[in-house]
C-alpha positions in Angstrom: 0.0 -0.1 0.0 1.3 3.5 -1.1 1.4 6.1 1.6 1.0 9.8 0.7 4.9 10.3 0.8 5.2 8.0 -2.3 2.4 9.8 -4.5 3.9 12.0 -7.1 3.4 15.8 -6.5 1.9 17.7 -9.5 2.6 21.2 -10.3 1.7 23.7 -12.9 4.0 24.4 -15.8 4.0 26.9 -18.7 5.0 25.3 -21.8 6.0 27.8 -24.4 6.0 26.5 -28.0 5.6 27.4 -31.5 4.2 25.7 -34.7 6.8 24.2 -36.8 7.2 25.6 -40.3 4.7 24.0 -42.6 1.5 24.8 -44.4 -0.6 25.8 -41.6 -1.0 29.1 -39.9 1.7 30.2 -37.6 1.1 29.7 -33.7 3.4 31.0 -30.9 1.9 30.8 -27.3 1.9 28.9 -24.0 0.0 26.0 -22.8 -0.6 25.3 -19.0 -0.2 21.8 -18.0 0.0 19.9 -14.8 3.0 17.3 -14.5 4.7 15.5 -11.6 7.4 18.1 -10.2 10.1 15.7 -11.4 8.8 16.0 -15.1 11.4 16.6 -17.6 11.0 19.5 -20.3 10.3 17.0 -22.9 7.5 15.3 -20.9 5.8 18.7 -20.2 6.2 19.4 -24.0 4.2 16.0 -24.6 1.6 17.0 -22.4 1.2 20.5 -23.8 1.2 18.9 -27.4 -1.5 16.4 -26.3 -3.7 19.4 -24.8 -3.3 21.2 -28.1 -4.3 18.3 -30.3 -7.3 17.6 -27.9 -8.6 21.3 -28.1 -7.4 23.9 -30.5 -5.3 22.1 -32.9 -6.7 18.5 -33.7 -4.9 18.6 -37.1 -1.4 18.7 -35.4 -1.3 15.8 -33.0 2.4 15.2 -33.7 5.3 16.4 -31.6 7.0 17.3 -34.9 4.3 19.8 -35.5 5.7 21.9 -32.8 8.8 23.4 -31.6 9.7 23.7 -27.9 10.9 27.2 -26.8 11.0 26.9 -23.0 9.3 25.3 -20.0 8.7 27.2 -16.7 7.2 26.3 -13.5 4.1 28.6 -12.9 
């Protein structure tokens, strides 16, 4: 049985990204995501792309559709 000290602590991140060059309209902005406090920048980036593909950009589900600028804890 897990006790509370073994559960991951989730924190809010701002993932700043932009669309990769291509045939679609350019987008540059940030996405708020929650991830474990031990998450790498790449893991946060993956969550941000999943959020974008589920909401505003269903036509861009691939990581290669986006370029990571930076990740910061909110």
